C-alpha positions in Angstrom: 29.9 -15.9 53.0 32.3 -13.1 52.1 35.0 -12.0 54.6 34.8 -8.4 55.5 37.4 -6.4 57.4 37.0 -2.9 58.9 40.3 -1.2 59.4 40.3 1.4 62.2 43.6 3.3 62.8 43.9 4.6 66.3 46.0 7.1 68.3 44.7 8.1 71.7 41.1 6.9 71.1 40.5 5.5 74.6 37.2 7.4 75.0 35.7 5.9 71.8 37.4 2.6 71.0 35.3 0.1 73.1 32.0 1.6 71.9 33.0 1.7 68.2 34.2 -1.9 68.3 30.9 -3.0 69.9 28.9 -1.1 67.4 30.6 -2.6 64.4 30.6 -6.2 65.7 26.9 -6.0 66.6 26.0 -5.5 62.9 24.4 -8.6 61.3 26.6 -8.5 58.2 29.5 -10.2 60.0 32.2 -7.6 59.9 35.6 -8.2 61.5 37.7 -5.4 62.8 41.5 -4.7 62.6 42.7 -2.0 64.9 46.0 -0.5 63.9 47.3 1.3 66.9 50.3 3.7 66.9 51.4 3.0 70.5 48.7 5.3 72.0 49.9 6.8 75.3 46.4 6.7 76.6 46.2 2.9 76.6 43.9 2.5 73.5 45.8 -0.7 72.6 45.3 -2.2 76.1 41.5 -1.8 75.9 41.5 -3.6 72.5 43.6 -6.4 74.0 41.1 -6.9 76.8 38.3 -7.1 74.2 40.0 -9.6 71.9 39.4 -12.6 74.2 35.6 -12.2 74.0 35.4 -11.3 70.3 35.3 -14.8 68.9 38.1 -14.1 66.4 36.3 -11.0 65.0 38.7 -8.5 66.5 42.4 -8.1 65.6 45.1 -5.8 66.7 48.4 -4.6 65.1 50.5 -2.4 67.4 53.1 -0.1 65.8 56.1 1.6 67.5 54.8 5.1 67.2 52.7 7.7 65.3 53.6 6.8 61.7 50.7 8.4 59.8 47.2 7.5 58.7 48.3 6.3 55.2 50.8 3.8 56.5 48.3 2.5 59.0 45.8 1.7 56.3 48.5 0.2 54.1 49.5 -2.1 56.9 45.8 -3.1 57.2 45.4 -3.6 53.5 48.4 -6.0 53.4 46.9 -7.9 56.3 43.6 -8.2 54.5 45.3 -9.5 51.3 47.4 -12.0 53.2 44.4 -13.3 55.2 41.9 -13.7 52.3 39.3 -11.0 52.9 36.9 -10.1 50.1 35.9 -6.6 51.2 38.0 -4.0 53.2 36.8 -0.9 54.8 38.4 2.4 56.0 36.7 3.9 59.1 37.5 6.4 61.8 37.2 5.5 65.5 35.4 8.6 66.6 31.9 7.9 65.3 32.2 10.6 62.6 31.4 7.6 60.4 28.2 5.9 61.4 28.8 2.1 61.8 25.4 1.3 60.3 26.5 2.9 57.0 29.0 0.1 56.6 26.1 -2.0 55.4 25.3 0.5 52.6 28.9 0.6 51.5 29.1 -3.2 51.4 25.9 -3.4 49.4 27.3 -1.1 46.7 30.2 -3.4 46.2 28.8 -6.9 47.0 25.3 -6.5 45.5 25.6 -3.7 42.9 29.0 -4.7 41.4 31.1 -1.7 42.2 34.8 -2.1 43.0 34.9 0.8 45.5 32.2 2.6 47.4 32.7 6.0 49.2 30.7 7.3 52.1 30.2 10.8 50.6 29.4 14.0 52.5 28.8 16.0 49.3 27.2 13.8 46.6 23.7 15.1 47.7 24.3 18.6 49.1 26.4 19.1 52.2 25.7 16.5 54.9 28.0 17.5 57.8 27.0 17.9 61.4 28.8 19.8 64.2 31.6 21.2 62.0 32.5 24.9 62.1 31.5 26.6 58.9 35.1 27.4 58.1 36.0 23.7 58.2 33.0 22.7 56.1 34.0 25.2 53.4 37.6 24.1 53.5 36.7 20.4 53.1 34.1 21.1 50.3 36.4 23.3 48.3 39.2 20.9 48.8 37.2 18.3 46.9 36.3 20.9 44.3 40.0 21.7 43.9 40.8 18.0 43.4 38.2 17.6 40.8 39.4 20.6 38.8 43.1 19.8 39.0 43.0 16.0 38.6 39.7 15.5 36.7 38.6 13.0 39.4 34.9 12.6 39.0 34.2 12.2 42.7 32.2 14.8 44.8 33.9 13.9 48.1 37.5 13.4 47.0 38.9 13.6 50.5 36.4 11.2 52.2 37.9 8.6 54.5 35.0 6.2 54.8 35.3 3.6 52.1 34.8 0.0 51.0 37.2 -1.7 48.6 36.8 -5.0 46.8 40.0 -6.8 47.5 41.0 -6.8 43.8 41.4 -3.0 44.0 44.0 -3.3 46.7 45.7 -6.2 44.9 46.1 -4.1 41.8 47.3 -0.9 43.4 51.0 -0.8 44.1 50.7 -0.3 47.9 54.4 0.0 48.4 54.4 3.0 46.0 51.8 5.1 47.7 53.3 8.5 48.1 51.3 10.2 50.9 50.6 9.4 54.5 48.2 12.1 55.6 45.1 13.8 54.2 46.4 13.3 50.6 46.5 9.6 51.1 42.7 9.5 50.7 42.9 11.4 47.4 45.7 9.2 46.1 43.9 6.0 46.7 40.8 7.2 44.9 42.8 8.6 42.0 44.8 5.4 41.5 41.6 3.2 41.6 40.0 5.5 39.1 43.0 5.5 36.8 43.0 1.7 36.9 39.4 1.7 35.6 37.7 0.4 38.7 34.0 1.2 39.1 33.4 3.7 41.9 30.1 4.7 43.6 29.5 7.5 46.1 27.0 6.5 48.8 25.4 9.5 50.6 26.1 9.6 54.4 25.8 12.1 57.2 29.2 12.9 58.7 29.1 13.9 62.4 32.1 15.5 64.0 33.5 13.7 67.1 32.1 14.4 70.5 34.8 12.6 72.5 38.6 12.9 72.2 40.7 15.3 70.1 40.7 15.8 66.4 43.9 14.8 64.6 43.4 17.4 61.8 46.2 20.0 61.4 47.2 22.7 58.9 50.1 20.5 57.8 47.7 17.8 56.7 45.8 20.3 54.5 49.0 21.6 53.0 50.0 18.1 52.0 46.7 17.7 50.2 47.0 21.0 48.4 50.5 20.4 47.0 50.1 16.6 46.9 47.3 17.0 44.3 49.6 18.8 42.0 52.3 16.3 42.4 49.9 13.4 41.8 48.7 15.0 38.6 52.2 15.7 37.3 53.4 12.1 38.1 50.3 10.7 36.3 51.6 12.2 33.1 54.6 9.8 33.2 52.9 6.7 34.5 50.8 4.1 32.7 47.9 2.6 34.7 46.9 -0.9 33.8 43.2 -1.2 33.1 41.9 -4.1 35.1 38.2 -3.5 35.0 
């Protein structure tokens, strides 16, 4: 049976963390969870520690010294997955904007259909977003359009953060050379996987905005994405990507 690790970065997710852990671990596919907590002042890490004893080795925790960024949290988790022999690795938010049951669909695209990466896509079949203000929907949708136009990346939801990787994708991407740590991190990982020739599938999902806790989105994160896309494109002109597919 394949080993499957769901990485959930956290910062002040006390209101959601226990419920999201229970929801993922209750799935029959046998997912394990790695929480990467950035020293949450609200005690998120303490809740995870209390749950570990009853998780039957399915729940893991890495605590970091402070708020170091989404991208570095995932890279920490990716390295953990490689070192511990997992076959499939997932990115997922803690706030239920990503439905835990959709993990099964993302896994099936990679494990059963032979794709190297699957993306939980809000835009591959129309616009499937619930509870977002219209301004934010438009900003997110046109951000993906902007990425496609500038980079040629053939992905409808280029900024999506709900994904499954076959471990060989992470083994072949130079994780120590990932440039971005915020919103643009999601774009960079997709772009690198695509440039290496990996097979990518978008799986339609319904994205629901959080109902508990506070959003971590900021104008600075969007600015990183806007200018980061240009930087990634220019850097790609001078870099050779080994075709591994």
